C-alpha positions in Angstrom: -39.7 -55.5 88.2 -41.0 -52.7 90.1 -39.9 -52.3 93.9 -41.8 -50.1 96.4 -41.2 -49.5 100.0 -43.4 -51.1 102.2 -46.0 -49.0 103.9 -45.2 -50.0 107.4 -41.8 -49.0 107.1 -42.4 -45.3 105.5 -45.1 -43.9 107.6 -45.5 -40.1 108.3 -48.0 -38.8 110.8 -49.0 -35.3 111.8 -50.9 -33.9 114.7 -51.8 -30.3 115.7 -52.7 -28.5 119.0 -53.7 -25.0 119.7 -51.1 -22.8 121.4 -52.9 -19.8 122.0 -55.9 -17.6 120.8 -54.9 -14.6 118.3 -56.8 -11.3 118.4 -58.8 -12.0 115.4 -62.0 -14.1 116.0 -61.8 -17.6 115.4 -58.0 -17.7 114.7 -55.4 -19.5 117.0 -51.8 -20.1 116.7 -51.2 -23.9 115.9 -48.4 -26.2 117.0 -47.9 -28.8 114.2 -45.8 -32.0 115.0 -44.9 -34.3 111.8 -43.0 -37.6 112.5 -41.5 -39.9 109.8 -40.6 -43.5 110.5 -37.7 -45.1 109.0 -35.3 -42.2 107.9 -31.7 -42.6 107.3 -29.7 -39.5 108.5 -27.6 -37.8 105.8 -23.9 -36.8 106.2 -25.1 -33.3 107.7 -27.2 -34.9 110.2 -24.6 -37.3 111.2 -22.2 -34.4 111.8 -24.8 -33.0 114.3 -25.2 -36.2 116.3 -23.6 -36.7 119.6 -21.3 -39.6 119.9 -23.9 -41.6 121.7 -26.5 -41.0 118.8 -23.9 -42.0 116.4 -23.2 -45.3 118.2 -26.9 -46.0 118.7 -27.5 -45.6 114.8 -24.2 -47.4 113.9 -23.0 -44.2 112.3 -26.2 -43.6 110.3 -26.6 -47.1 108.8 -29.9 -47.6 111.1 -33.1 -46.0 110.1 -34.5 -43.6 112.8 -37.9 -42.0 113.7 -37.7 -38.4 112.9 -39.9 -35.5 114.5 -40.3 -31.8 113.2 -42.3 -29.4 115.1 -43.3 -25.9 113.6 -46.0 -23.2 114.5 -48.7 -21.5 112.1 -51.3 -19.1 112.5 -54.8 -20.1 111.2 -58.5 -19.5 111.3 -61.3 -21.8 111.6 -62.9 -20.5 108.3 -59.8 -22.0 106.5 -57.8 -18.8 105.8 -54.8 -17.4 107.4 -55.5 -14.3 109.7 -54.7 -10.6 108.6 -52.0 -10.3 111.1 -49.4 -13.1 111.5 -49.3 -12.9 115.3 -46.2 -15.4 115.6 
């Protein structure tokens, strides 16, 4: 018997938006935000939670939606710019 997680319970999503133009033509600094639904925090994450967050997740036994944001320099042609510009 094979058990798999329901697609509705484990969804991840990404979106990006331009932050600023770079010196190189056709290149921009992008901010990418990725979210994942239904994530259970590990021990390290539980230690970093405030008392209120710990209570809200019943000490990590309730899944959370997690968001991670990072920036990357990228060109319209699909390549990375010659200078990072971060």
